[in-house]
Each structure stands twice: as C-alpha cells, then as structure tokens.
N, C-alpha and C positions, 0 to 999 in steps of 0.2 A: 377406769382401767378394766379390761376384760381378763377373764381367767383363760388359761389354755384349754382348748376343746379338742377332744379326740374324735376323729372321723374315721370309722371303719368302712372300708371300700370293698364291695363284692360285685361279682358279675357272673352270669352264666351258671346259675344254680340249677336251672332246668328241673324245678319241682323237687329238689332234694336239699334239705338243710341238715348237714351232718352234725353229730354231737360235738365233734371237734370245732366246727365252725361256730356253733351256738355258744360253746364255752369261750371261744376267742372273742366273741362279740360282747360278752358281759363287760359292763363298765363303759361302753361306747357312749359318747354324748350324741352322736348322729351316725346313722347308717346310710351310706350312699350305695345304691344298687344300679349298675350300668346295663341292665336289660337281660332278657331271657331268664326271668324268674319263673315263668310258666306256672304260676300258682297264686291265686288270690289268698288262699289260706296261709301260704308262706309270707306274703306281704303283711297280713295281720299279725303273724308270729313275730316278725322282725319289728313291727311297730310297738309290740309290747316290751321290747328290749330298749329301744331308743327311737326318737323321731326318724322317719324314713324319707329320704329323697331318692326318687328313681325315675328312670326313663324306660320306654318300651324297647325291646329287642325284636329281631325278626321272627322269633317264635312266640311273641306275646300278643299277636294280633287278635286272638279270641278271648283275651282276659280284660276285665274292667278294673283298673286300679284306682279309679276315681277321675273326676273331671280335670284335674290339674296335671295328669301324667300323660305326656306325649312322647314323641320321638326324640325330642331334645328338652332338657330341663335346665333352667338357669335359677340360681339362688345366690343370695348374699349372706355370708356367715363369717364370723371372726375377722371382719374387715376385708374379706376377699370375695372376688367375683368367681363363682363356680359355674361350670358347664358340664353336663352329663349327657353323653350320646353314645349309643351302642357302637357306632362305627367311628373309628379314629379319623378316617378321611373326611367325615362330615363335621368335625369339630371346627369352630371358628375361633382361632387363637387370638384374634384381634379384640375379642369382647370378654375375655376372662383372665383370671390369674392362675386358676387350677382347672385342668381339663381331664375328665374321667371318661374312659371308654371301655369296651369289652369286645365281645364277638370272637376273638381269635383263640380264647382259652389259654393264652400264653401271657405271662406277666411282662410288663414293660414299665420302666420308671426312668424318665429323662426330662431334661429341660430343653424346650425348643430353642434352637440356636438363634433364630431370628427374633422371637418375641420374649424369650425368657420364661414363658409359661411352663409350669410343671404339668407334664402329661403322664397319667398313670392308667395302665390297664392292670387290674388286680389278678388277672388270670382267672381260673375257675376252681372253686373248692370242691366241685362235684364231678366234673369231667375234664380234668387237666390234660393238656397236650404238651408233650415234650418235657415233662417233669412231674413233680408231685402237686398235691392240692395247695392252692395259695389264696390269699386275700391281700388287701393293702391296708395301710394305716397312715394317717396324716394327723399330725398335731399342729395346731395353728393358734395364734393369739395376736390380736391387735394388728392385723394386716401382715403378719409375718408367719412364714412356714417354719416351725421349729424342728419338725422331723417328718420325713416321708420314707416309707419302707414297704417292701413286699414281705409278707409274713407267711412262712410255710406252716401248713397245718398237719 
C-alpha cells in the first residue's frame, strides 16, 4: 500500500522563485515544473526541496537541465502515468492519466471530456496573467487522485 504523495506543480517562473512560492513548496514530495524556468540555479534550488520533474519551455532553449529533460517528460508515480509539456496542444491525452502544461501563465484545471485525463496548467507564480500568482497541487495515492487544486500565492 502506498502513502499519499503531494505533487506541487509550477510553470513559467522565468528565473524568479518568490519567497511565497518557496514557502508553499515546503513539504512537497515531488515538484513538477512545466517549463520556462529560465535558470539552472532555480532547478538546483527546487531539487533541494523535493525531487524535480520538468520539461523545457520556449524560453529554456539556452539552459541545460540534464540529459533527461526535453520538450515532453513522462513519468510514472503514485500508480499514475504523468505527462509534462509546456504547450497544452502538444499533450497526448491517450498516454497519460495526469497532463501538466504551462505557457499561458493562466491557471487551468479540468478533466478532458473524451479521455477523463486530469489537465492542469498551474498558471505562473512570477508573471501571472489575468489574476494573481498561482501554482497547482495534486495529492495522489495508489492510482487515485485524492485532490487537485490551483493554489493562490
């Protein structure tokens, strides 16, 4: 039996990790970043808080986050298939249970009507559009999503 795991979801930090964001990330089991981090130092900082899963965004072309970080990242955790891609339109909802995207700087949380996949864009904690700074949080256990929410910072 697995324990519930807390996945904190961020995107579009653009080289700025605010004190509010860093406080909110404390206690995360995994941090998922959906691109446009724009800082290898920020990647190292986040890795000190929790294991980091990330993909590259359109502003990350000059940064080296390691050999396993590309435009799309897939991983298996808490009995669920995760996919992380900066662009929502490039997500393949046939191959995942949880789909994370970014780019728009606007939060989105919905179930795809055709596949039932949870789709989340956490918005941006650094450069939000159309509202205040946000991130996402997902709690999952044993193949089940226990909670998914957008968190205001």
